[in-house]
VOMIVO-609299 format. One line per 2 residues: for each residue y negated, x negated, z negated of N, C-alpha, C. Coordinates in nm, 3 decimals. Atoms other than C-alpha are relative to their C-alpha. Layout:
<atoms>
Y X Z Y X Z Y X Z | ... .
</atoms>
This chain:
<atoms>
-0.067 -0.049 -0.118 -2.806 -1.996 -4.294 0.146 -0.045 -0.006 | -0.143 0.028 0.010 -2.425 -1.970 -4.295 0.052 -0.061 0.129 .
-0.050 0.046 -0.129 -2.361 -2.021 -3.922 -0.103 -0.080 0.076 | 0.091 0.075 -0.087 -2.550 -2.163 -3.628 -0.111 0.091 0.051 .
0.110 -0.074 -0.063 -2.883 -2.061 -3.479 0.033 0.014 0.149 | -0.022 -0.017 -0.145 -2.908 -1.953 -3.115 -0.010 -0.134 0.071 .
0.017 0.132 -0.065 -3.033 -2.301 -3.017 0.120 -0.090 -0.027 | -0.114 0.085 0.035 -2.755 -2.477 -3.207 0.126 0.044 0.075 .
-0.120 -0.050 -0.068 -2.487 -2.253 -3.059 -0.009 -0.026 0.151 | 0.020 0.030 -0.142 -2.637 -2.297 -2.709 0.036 -0.145 0.029 .
-0.034 0.141 -0.017 -2.609 -2.674 -2.750 0.150 -0.022 -0.018 | -0.143 0.011 0.029 -2.256 -2.633 -2.891 0.086 0.038 0.121 .
-0.081 -0.047 -0.113 -2.130 -2.443 -2.584 -0.052 -0.048 0.135 | 0.054 0.053 -0.125 -2.352 -2.607 -2.322 -0.064 0.106 0.088 .
0.069 -0.104 -0.075 -2.546 -2.296 -2.220 -0.146 0.004 -0.041 | 0.141 -0.014 0.037 -2.911 -2.203 -2.225 -0.014 0.099 -0.115 .
0.025 -0.092 0.111 -3.063 -2.018 -2.518 -0.007 0.143 0.055 | 0.008 -0.132 -0.062 -3.132 -1.725 -2.282 0.139 0.060 0.021 .
-0.137 -0.047 -0.021 -2.760 -1.702 -2.196 0.062 0.043 -0.133 | -0.051 -0.033 0.133 -2.678 -1.699 -2.569 -0.061 0.132 -0.047 .
0.066 -0.126 0.038 -2.933 -1.423 -2.627 0.062 0.119 0.075 | -0.066 -0.106 -0.076 -2.773 -1.216 -2.349 0.138 0.030 -0.056 .
-0.133 -0.019 0.057 -2.429 -1.273 -2.498 -0.009 0.072 -0.134 | 0.021 -0.063 0.131 -2.560 -1.171 -2.839 -0.031 0.149 0.019 .
0.037 -0.140 -0.028 -2.716 -0.852 -2.698 0.121 0.079 0.051 | -0.118 -0.065 -0.056 -2.392 -0.772 -2.511 0.113 0.013 -0.101 .
-0.104 -0.010 0.103 -2.191 -0.810 -2.832 0.116 -0.095 0.021 | -0.107 0.098 -0.024 -1.991 -1.111 -2.712 -0.001 -0.113 -0.102 .
0.006 0.101 0.106 -2.087 -1.316 -3.020 0.031 0.066 -0.134 | -0.028 -0.049 0.135 -1.971 -1.280 -3.380 -0.110 -0.054 -0.091 .
0.113 0.038 0.086 -2.260 -1.283 -3.626 0.036 0.014 -0.147 | -0.011 -0.013 0.146 -2.273 -1.346 -4.000 -0.103 0.103 -0.044 .
0.093 -0.102 0.052 -2.462 -1.105 -4.223 -0.145 -0.044 0.008 | 0.138 0.048 -0.007 -2.769 -1.328 -4.216 -0.052 -0.011 0.144 .
0.043 0.004 -0.140 -2.781 -1.304 -3.832 0.038 -0.129 0.071 | -0.040 0.125 -0.064 -2.651 -1.656 -3.770 0.135 0.020 0.071 .
-0.117 -0.013 -0.087 -2.368 -1.714 -3.524 0.119 -0.073 -0.060 | -0.126 0.062 0.043 -2.008 -1.780 -3.634 0.057 -0.068 0.124 .
-0.037 0.068 -0.124 -1.917 -2.051 -3.376 0.147 0.017 0.040 | -0.143 -0.009 -0.035 -1.534 -2.039 -3.395 0.036 0.140 0.048 .
-0.031 -0.139 -0.038 -1.510 -1.659 -3.382 -0.072 0.038 0.130 | 0.075 -0.030 -0.123 -1.780 -1.640 -3.112 0.063 -0.067 0.121 .
-0.068 0.068 -0.110 -1.597 -1.897 -2.899 0.122 0.081 0.045 | -0.118 -0.080 -0.035 -1.281 -1.686 -2.916 -0.040 0.129 0.071 .
0.041 -0.127 -0.061 -1.463 -1.360 -2.837 -0.055 -0.024 0.141 | 0.055 0.030 -0.133 -1.650 -1.518 -2.544 0.113 -0.032 0.099 .
-0.113 0.034 -0.087 -1.323 -1.657 -2.405 0.076 0.127 0.041 | -0.073 -0.125 -0.030 -1.166 -1.309 -2.424 -0.080 0.092 0.090 .
0.082 -0.099 -0.071 -1.460 -1.120 -2.276 -0.074 -0.053 0.122 | 0.075 0.057 -0.111 -1.606 -1.358 -2.018 0.088 -0.011 0.123 .
-0.069 0.010 -0.129 -1.501 -1.335 -1.655 -0.005 -0.147 0.042 | -0.001 0.142 -0.036 -1.389 -1.690 -1.560 -0.075 -0.031 0.129 .
0.071 0.027 -0.125 -1.544 -1.651 -1.215 -0.151 -0.010 -0.021 | 0.143 0.002 0.027 -1.886 -1.617 -1.378 -0.042 -0.121 -0.084 .
0.033 0.117 0.082 -1.865 -1.940 -1.580 -0.020 -0.122 0.090 | 0.024 0.124 -0.076 -1.987 -2.278 -1.463 0.113 -0.099 -0.021 .
-0.106 0.096 0.034 -1.713 -2.475 -1.637 0.133 0.073 -0.008 | -0.133 -0.058 0.013 -1.341 -2.416 -1.630 0.024 0.031 -0.147 .
-0.024 -0.034 0.141 -1.229 -2.239 -1.947 0.095 -0.100 -0.065 | -0.085 0.093 0.074 -1.080 -2.468 -2.210 0.117 0.072 -0.064 .
-0.105 -0.077 0.067 -0.874 -2.190 -2.365 0.120 0.018 0.093 | -0.122 -0.024 -0.077 -0.515 -2.142 -2.254 0.001 0.143 0.049 .
-0.006 -0.133 -0.056 -0.477 -1.848 -2.022 0.139 0.060 -0.021 | -0.128 -0.068 0.015 -0.204 -1.589 -2.066 0.079 -0.017 0.129 .
-0.079 0.012 -0.123 0.087 -1.632 -1.824 -0.005 0.131 0.079 | 0.005 -0.117 -0.088 0.077 -1.397 -1.527 0.142 0.029 0.047 .
-0.135 -0.035 -0.045 0.397 -1.207 -1.439 0.022 -0.043 0.145 | -0.035 0.046 -0.135 0.577 -1.340 -1.129 -0.024 0.107 0.104 .
0.020 -0.110 -0.096 0.558 -0.996 -0.966 -0.147 0.007 0.042 | 0.143 -0.005 -0.032 0.179 -1.005 -0.986 -0.038 -0.118 0.090 .
0.028 0.118 -0.081 0.166 -1.359 -0.844 0.055 0.020 0.142 | -0.059 -0.026 -0.131 0.400 -1.254 -0.561 -0.084 0.100 0.078 .
0.085 -0.101 -0.067 0.180 -0.950 -0.485 -0.128 -0.063 0.051 | 0.121 0.070 -0.043 -0.127 -1.173 -0.470 0.030 -0.082 0.125 .
-0.038 0.082 -0.115 0.052 -1.412 -0.233 0.024 0.083 0.124 | -0.027 -0.088 -0.114 0.173 -1.128 -0.010 -0.130 0.053 0.061 .
0.127 -0.054 -0.048 -0.175 -0.977 0.012 -0.080 -0.106 0.074 | 0.075 0.108 -0.066 -0.335 -1.310 0.097 0.063 -0.036 0.135 .
-0.069 0.034 -0.125 -0.070 -1.390 0.361 -0.022 0.108 0.106 | 0.022 -0.109 -0.095 -0.114 -1.044 0.522 -0.137 -0.013 0.067 .
0.135 0.015 -0.054 -0.481 -1.128 0.571 -0.022 -0.136 0.066 | 0.012 0.130 -0.064 -0.409 -1.476 0.706 -0.072 -0.103 -0.086 .
0.066 0.093 0.092 -0.551 -1.648 0.397 0.102 -0.091 -0.066 | -0.089 0.093 0.068 -0.407 -1.942 0.206 0.057 0.066 -0.124 .
-0.068 -0.059 0.115 -0.151 -1.819 -0.045 0.063 -0.111 -0.082 | -0.061 0.103 0.084 -0.011 -2.011 -0.342 0.147 -0.020 0.035 .
-0.142 0.029 -0.021 0.325 -2.181 -0.304 0.080 0.073 -0.107 | -0.085 -0.071 0.095 0.613 -2.003 -0.475 0.018 -0.088 -0.124 .
-0.010 0.074 0.125 0.609 -2.110 -0.839 -0.114 -0.097 -0.021 | 0.110 0.096 0.010 0.289 -2.308 -0.777 -0.117 0.052 -0.080 .
0.110 -0.057 0.076 0.064 -2.072 -0.970 -0.111 0.049 0.091 | 0.109 -0.060 -0.075 -0.231 -1.870 -0.854 -0.130 -0.028 -0.070 .
0.130 0.024 0.060 -0.590 -1.961 -0.910 -0.069 0.135 -0.020 | 0.075 -0.123 0.024 -0.832 -1.702 -1.040 -0.070 0.044 0.128 .
0.069 -0.033 -0.124 -1.023 -1.720 -0.713 0.094 0.067 0.100 | -0.097 -0.062 -0.090 -0.708 -1.641 -0.513 0.032 0.143 -0.046 .
-0.030 -0.133 0.053 -0.627 -1.347 -0.742 -0.118 0.094 0.024 | 0.118 -0.084 -0.021 -0.983 -1.218 -0.716 -0.015 0.034 0.148 .
0.006 -0.026 -0.144 -0.978 -1.253 -0.336 0.104 0.105 0.038 | -0.105 -0.098 -0.029 -0.647 -1.065 -0.320 -0.040 0.138 -0.050 .
0.045 -0.127 0.056 -0.792 -0.795 -0.544 -0.105 0.064 0.090 | 0.104 -0.053 -0.089 -1.097 -0.755 -0.319 0.059 0.047 0.132 .
-0.065 -0.040 -0.125 -0.876 -0.743 -0.008 0.074 0.132 -0.020 | -0.074 -0.124 0.026 -0.656 -0.475 -0.167 -0.095 0.118 -0.020 .
0.097 -0.109 0.017 -0.961 -0.270 -0.270 -0.054 0.042 0.137 | 0.051 -0.033 -0.134 -1.092 -0.292 0.089 0.106 0.078 0.079 .
-0.106 -0.071 -0.069 -0.753 -0.184 0.226 0.013 0.142 -0.052 | -0.011 -0.132 0.061 -0.738 0.105 -0.018 -0.115 0.090 0.046 .
0.115 -0.078 -0.048 -1.088 0.218 0.081 0.017 0.040 0.147 | -0.021 -0.030 -0.140 -0.998 0.195 0.449 0.102 0.113 0.016 .
-0.100 -0.106 -0.006 -0.687 0.409 0.393 -0.057 0.134 -0.045 | 0.062 -0.123 0.050 -0.885 0.663 0.191 -0.093 0.060 0.107 .
0.090 -0.045 -0.105 -1.144 0.682 0.470 0.078 0.058 0.118 | -0.083 -0.050 -0.110 -0.876 0.723 0.739 0.061 0.136 -0.035 .
-0.057 -0.127 0.044 -0.721 1.002 0.534 -0.107 0.109 0.004 | 0.109 -0.097 -0.003 -1.057 1.176 0.497 -0.035 0.040 0.144 .
0.030 -0.028 -0.140 -1.115 1.149 0.873 0.114 0.076 0.070 | -0.114 -0.068 -0.060 -0.773 1.304 0.935 0.084 -0.090 0.088 .
-0.078 0.094 -0.080 -0.633 0.990 1.096 0.135 -0.030 -0.064 | -0.124 0.022 0.073 -0.361 0.964 0.830 0.047 0.130 -0.061 .
-0.057 -0.115 0.070 -0.126 1.227 0.693 0.098 -0.051 -0.103 | -0.094 0.040 0.103 0.095 1.220 0.389 0.140 -0.007 0.059 .
-0.135 0.024 -0.051 0.448 1.098 0.447 0.085 0.128 -0.004 | -0.081 -0.121 0.013 0.610 1.420 0.318 -0.037 0.102 0.108 .
0.044 -0.094 -0.104 0.400 1.629 0.557 0.048 -0.045 0.137 | -0.045 0.054 -0.129 0.485 1.401 0.850 0.150 0.023 0.017 .
-0.144 -0.022 -0.008 0.857 1.424 0.769 0.031 0.148 0.024 | -0.020 -0.144 -0.020 0.835 1.805 0.748 -0.031 0.038 0.144 .
0.036 -0.030 -0.138 0.658 1.822 1.084 0.103 -0.056 0.099 | -0.102 0.059 -0.087 0.912 1.585 1.244 0.128 0.083 -0.003 .
-0.122 -0.080 0.012 1.201 1.792 1.108 -0.016 0.131 0.076 | 0.025 -0.127 -0.068 1.044 2.117 1.237 0.004 -0.019 0.152 .
0.000 0.027 -0.144 0.986 1.964 1.582 0.143 -0.024 0.050 | -0.138 0.028 -0.040 1.344 1.833 1.600 0.083 0.128 -0.002 .
-0.074 -0.126 0.008 1.479 2.172 1.492 -0.034 0.089 0.120 | 0.040 -0.082 -0.115 1.278 2.353 1.762 0.059 -0.055 0.130 .
-0.057 0.064 -0.119 1.395 2.102 2.023 0.150 0.029 0.009 | -0.144 -0.028 0.003 1.759 2.147 1.917 0.027 0.145 0.037 .
-0.020 -0.142 -0.028 1.730 2.526 1.924 -0.023 0.031 0.148 | 0.026 -0.020 -0.143 1.583 2.512 2.275 0.119 -0.046 0.084 .
-0.115 0.051 -0.075 1.877 2.303 2.397 0.125 0.085 -0.022 | -0.119 -0.082 0.028 2.137 2.525 2.227 -0.003 0.127 0.085 .
0.009 -0.123 -0.078 2.008 2.832 2.412 -0.012 -0.025 0.151 | 0.018 0.034 -0.141 1.957 2.651 2.745 0.120 0.036 0.088 .
-0.112 -0.033 -0.089 2.314 2.686 2.883 0.010 0.149 0.033 | -0.008 -0.145 -0.027 2.305 3.067 2.846 -0.107 0.042 0.101 .
0.108 -0.037 -0.092 1.974 3.079 3.035 0.025 -0.049 0.142 | -0.011 0.059 -0.135 2.074 2.856 3.330 0.140 0.009 0.060 .
-0.138 0.000 -0.052 2.452 2.905 3.364 0.013 0.088 0.124 | -0.012 -0.090 -0.115 2.420 3.203 3.602 -0.069 -0.059 0.123 .
0.072 0.061 -0.112 2.161 3.024 3.816 0.079 -0.117 0.060 | -0.077 0.116 -0.048 2.371 2.707 3.836 0.128 0.045 0.070 .
-0.123 -0.050 -0.063 2.689 2.903 3.916 -0.031 0.054 0.139 | 0.038 -0.054 -0.131 2.511 3.084 4.199 -0.034 -0.112 0.097 .
0.036 0.112 -0.088 2.371 2.759 4.340 0.125 -0.076 0.045 | -0.123 0.071 -0.037 2.713 2.589 4.328 0.085 0.082 0.096 .
-0.077 -0.088 -0.089 2.883 2.889 4.489 -0.059 -0.006 0.141 | 0.066 0.007 -0.131 2.626 2.882 4.770 0.022 -0.136 0.065 .
-0.015 0.135 -0.054 2.662 2.508 4.811 0.143 -0.025 0.046 | -0.139 0.024 -0.035 3.042 2.508 4.817 0.044 0.086 0.119 .
-0.031 -0.088 -0.114 3.064 2.803 5.057 0.149 0.035 0.007 | -0.139 -0.031 -0.026 3.398 2.913 5.206 0.065 0.086 -0.107 .
-0.056 -0.094 0.096 3.443 3.181 4.940 0.040 -0.062 -0.133 | -0.031 0.063 0.129 3.478 2.930 4.659 -0.112 0.037 -0.095 .
0.101 -0.044 0.095 3.301 3.074 4.360 0.016 -0.071 -0.134 | -0.001 0.058 0.134 3.208 2.934 4.018 -0.031 0.112 -0.098 .
0.020 -0.106 0.098 3.246 3.168 3.724 -0.115 -0.036 -0.094 | 0.115 0.021 0.088 2.932 3.211 3.514 0.047 -0.035 -0.141 .
-0.049 0.024 0.137 3.128 3.220 3.186 0.054 -0.142 -0.013 | -0.055 0.136 0.002 3.311 2.897 3.272 -0.114 -0.102 0.005 .
0.116 0.090 -0.011 2.983 2.728 3.375 -0.073 -0.009 -0.134 | 0.070 -0.001 0.128 2.819 2.833 3.048 0.080 -0.075 -0.105 .
-0.086 0.068 0.099 3.117 2.709 2.842 -0.007 -0.152 0.018 | 0.005 0.144 -0.028 3.111 2.366 3.012 -0.137 -0.056 -0.039 .
0.135 0.046 0.036 2.735 2.334 2.976 -0.018 -0.008 -0.152 | 0.015 -0.002 0.146 2.748 2.432 2.608 0.073 -0.116 -0.065 .
-0.075 0.111 0.061 3.015 2.173 2.531 -0.071 -0.133 0.022 | 0.071 0.125 -0.026 2.815 1.895 2.698 -0.133 -0.008 -0.077 .
0.125 -0.003 0.075 2.486 2.000 2.536 0.027 -0.027 -0.148 | -0.033 0.022 0.142 2.650 2.015 2.191 0.039 -0.146 -0.026 .
-0.038 0.142 0.015 2.802 1.668 2.242 -0.126 -0.088 -0.001 | 0.125 0.078 -0.004 2.458 1.533 2.334 -0.081 0.020 -0.129 .
0.074 -0.026 0.125 2.297 1.703 2.033 0.065 -0.069 -0.119 | -0.069 0.073 0.107 2.564 1.553 1.805 -0.037 -0.148 0.004 .
0.041 0.140 -0.014 2.477 1.208 1.942 -0.143 -0.020 -0.050 | 0.140 0.011 0.042 2.107 1.270 1.886 -0.016 0.019 -0.151 .
0.008 -0.025 0.145 2.172 1.391 1.529 0.029 -0.126 -0.080 | -0.032 0.125 0.070 2.303 1.044 1.439 -0.123 -0.090 -0.013 .
0.122 0.082 0.005 1.958 0.893 1.503 -0.081 0.043 -0.120 | 0.081 -0.027 0.120 1.762 0.869 1.177 -0.134 -0.071 0.016 .
0.131 0.065 -0.014 1.392 0.810 1.238 -0.049 -0.050 -0.136 | 0.052 0.058 0.123 1.235 0.585 0.978 -0.151 -0.005 0.003 .
0.146 0.005 0.010 0.877 0.622 0.864 -0.044 -0.117 -0.086 | 0.034 0.107 0.093 0.888 0.309 0.651 -0.047 -0.120 0.063 .
</atoms>
């Protein structure tokens, strides 16, 4: 036998023979042609393919560094949920990263469900609807002075009495200038959907 038997390798890594047999069946061990286990190559393959959360002992192998952006995203997600987040530059544990991942998956599922129920709309559609509503509102105000100028002129003429009259054209011109000024002010407002 060139390498180790299942029992020897189980003793070498501190696992049961059954766990070694499962790893062998799953292809997480490197075998020699005679069926014995290559311990060094199998240790490397197991370290690469084993989920650290499923191990009893902390992995001895050095872990790859995690990009700062990923660590920051984990921290943000945990803080949003009121959970303990790693200090900046303090590193993230696997458990924290896994918790953040589960929280993000739950949030994503909730958003997908809300979208399916019609409770959420896409941003582009919402912006289009807002623009259309604002345009209709503006158009209604632009045509308003022409519709009410004659009525207002008649009411003012009646109220002032003594033969003092208000010209309809003048009333409409004044109303239009004030409505346009108000619409210009409202046009400066930029609603944010962010």
